[in-house]
C-alpha positions in Angstrom: -25.9 -35.7 -43.6 -26.4 -32.3 -43.9 -26.8 -30.8 -47.7 -26.1 -27.3 -48.7 -28.1 -25.9 -51.0 -27.4 -22.1 -52.7 -29.4 -20.4 -55.1 -32.3 -22.7 -55.8 -35.6 -22.2 -56.5 -38.1 -25.0 -55.7 -41.7 -24.3 -57.5 -45.0 -25.9 -56.6 -43.2 -28.1 -54.3 -45.5 -30.4 -52.2 -42.9 -31.2 -49.4 -45.8 -33.6 -47.8 -45.0 -36.4 -50.1 -42.0 -35.5 -51.1 -40.1 -33.9 -47.2 -37.2 -31.3 -47.4 -34.2 -32.2 -47.0 -32.4 -31.5 -43.3 -29.4 -28.9 -44.3 -29.0 -25.5 -45.4 -30.6 -23.3 -47.9 -29.3 -20.0 -48.8 -30.3 -17.5 -50.7 -33.2 -19.3 -52.4 -36.6 -19.1 -53.3 -39.7 -21.2 -52.5 -43.0 -20.6 -54.5 -46.3 -22.2 -54.3 -44.7 -24.7 -51.8 -46.7 -27.0 -49.6 -44.9 -27.4 -46.6 -47.6 -27.9 -44.2 -47.2 -29.7 -41.1 -43.6 -30.4 -42.3 -41.1 -30.9 -40.1 -38.7 -28.4 -40.6 -36.3 -29.4 -37.2 -32.8 -28.6 -37.6 -33.1 -26.9 -41.0 -31.2 -23.5 -41.6 -32.7 -20.7 -44.1 -30.4 -18.1 -44.8 -31.8 -15.1 -46.8 -34.7 -17.4 -48.0 -37.8 -16.0 -49.6 -41.6 -18.1 -49.2 -43.8 -16.7 -51.7 -47.5 -18.2 -52.4 -46.5 -21.2 -49.8 -48.4 -23.2 -47.0 -46.6 -23.2 -43.6 -49.4 -23.7 -41.4 -48.4 -26.1 -38.7 -45.4 -26.5 -39.9 -42.9 -27.9 -36.6 -39.6 -25.5 -36.4 -37.7 -27.1 -33.7 -34.5 -25.4 -33.2 -35.0 -24.3 -37.5 -32.8 -21.1 -38.4 -34.6 -18.4 -40.1 -31.9 -16.0 -41.0 -33.4 -13.0 -43.1 -36.3 -14.8 -44.3 -38.7 -13.2 -46.5 -42.7 -14.3 -46.3 -44.8 -12.9 -49.0 -48.6 -14.0 -49.5 -47.9 -17.4 -47.6 -50.6 -18.8 -45.5 -48.8 -19.7 -41.8 -51.4 -20.7 -39.2 -50.6 -22.5 -35.9 -46.9 -21.6 -35.9 -45.0 -21.8 -33.0 -41.7 -19.5 -33.6 -40.8 -19.9 -30.4 -38.8 -23.3 -31.2 -36.7 -21.8 -33.9 -33.3 -21.0 -33.3 -33.3 -17.6 -31.5 -29.5 -17.0 -33.1 -29.8 -14.6 -35.8 -33.3 -14.9 -36.4 -35.0 -12.2 -38.8 -37.7 -12.9 -40.2 -40.0 -10.3 -42.6 -44.0 -10.9 -43.2 -45.5 -9.5 -46.4 -49.8 -10.5 -46.9 -49.4 -13.5 -44.4 -51.8 -15.7 -43.0 -50.6 -15.7 -39.3 -53.6 -16.5 -37.4 -52.9 -18.6 -34.0 -49.5 -18.7 -34.2 -47.5 -18.4 -31.4 -44.2 -16.3 -30.7 -43.5 -16.2 -27.2 -40.7 -14.8 -25.6 -39.3 -14.3 -29.3 -37.0 -11.4 -30.1 -38.6 -9.8 -33.2 -36.7 -6.4 -33.3 -37.6 -4.5 -35.9 -39.2 -7.3 -37.7 -41.9 -5.7 -40.3 -45.6 -7.2 -40.9 -47.3 -5.6 -43.8 -51.0 -6.4 -44.2 -51.1 -9.5 -42.0 -53.4 -11.3 -40.4 -52.3 -12.0 -37.0 -55.4 -13.0 -35.0 -55.6 -14.5 -31.7 -51.5 -14.3 -32.0 -49.6 -15.0 -28.8 -46.8 -12.1 -28.2 -46.3 -13.0 -24.4 -43.1 -11.4 -23.2 -41.4 -11.3 -27.1 -39.6 -8.3 -28.0 -41.4 -6.0 -31.0 -38.9 -3.0 -30.0 -38.9 -1.1 -33.6 -41.3 -3.4 -35.3 -43.6 -1.9 -37.5 -47.4 -3.7 -37.4 -48.6 -2.1 -40.9 -52.4 -2.6 -41.8 -52.5 -5.8 -39.8 -55.2 -7.2 -37.9 -54.6 -8.2 -34.4 -57.9 -9.4 -33.2 -57.4 -11.4 -29.9 -54.0 -11.3 -29.7 -52.2 -11.8 -26.4 -49.7 -8.9 -25.0 -48.4 -9.4 -21.9 -45.5 -8.5 -20.8 -44.6 -7.6 -24.3 -41.6 -4.6 -25.2 -43.6 -2.5 -27.9 -40.7 0.3 -27.4 -40.6 2.6 -30.6 -43.0 -0.2 -32.1 -45.4 1.2 -35.3 -48.7 0.5 -34.9 -50.4 3.1 -36.6 -52.4 1.4 -39.4 -53.0 -1.7 -37.0 -56.1 -2.3 -35.9 -58.8 -5.0 -33.5 -55.6 -4.7 -31.0 -56.2 -5.0 -26.9 -52.9 -3.8 -25.6 -52.8 -2.8 -21.8 -50.3 -0.3 -21.3 -49.8 -1.2 -18.0 -48.8 -4.5 -18.0 -46.8 -3.9 -21.7 -43.3 -1.7 -22.6 -44.9 0.7 -24.7 -42.9 3.8 -24.7 -42.2 5.7 -27.8 -44.3 3.3 -29.5 -46.6 5.2 -32.2 -50.3 4.4 -32.2 -53.1 6.2 -34.0 -56.7 7.8 -32.5 -58.5 5.6 -33.6 -56.0 2.7 -32.0 -56.7 4.2 -28.5 -59.8 2.0 -27.7 -57.3 -0.7 -28.5 -54.9 0.8 -25.5 -58.1 2.1 -23.0 -60.2 -1.1 -23.4 -59.4 -1.9 -19.6 -60.7 0.9 -18.3 -64.9 0.0 -20.0 -65.0 4.0 -21.1 -66.7 5.0 -24.1 -64.4 7.4 -26.9 -66.5 9.1 -29.4 -64.4 10.1 -32.4 
């Protein structure tokens, strides 16, 4: 049976020893919780906020995130493509998302602020209108990715091939030019 939780705060809960009940969490706040390797399958998070939580290697099979916000969270090796795609809406502020996969995930207008996205996979994802503000995206994969109207002006360490990604009206800084032209093996001086 699915439980419903509304407007509750979960603080310093170790969900490894005390697993989160499957159900629907609406307007809940999770602070300082250890959700690493947790099985969050078939759980719905609606307008929930995660602050200083560890979600590394959590399982997201059909997990629903609707208007979910993550702040100061450790989120290594997550497979966002396993999330429920309907109404998927996420926001990230100062999170470690290294080694995560967003394969074919629709992330339109998603805000990533001050995040580490090293070695993450954005293959065939839709980042239309997304903001990658002060994000380190070193060694991340962009292949058939939609980056139209995305803002990467303050992102750094990326390598994006304009010929194999859709970048119309995307915004980049002059310092980001080497990340767009890297495959041509040319020297750019600024």
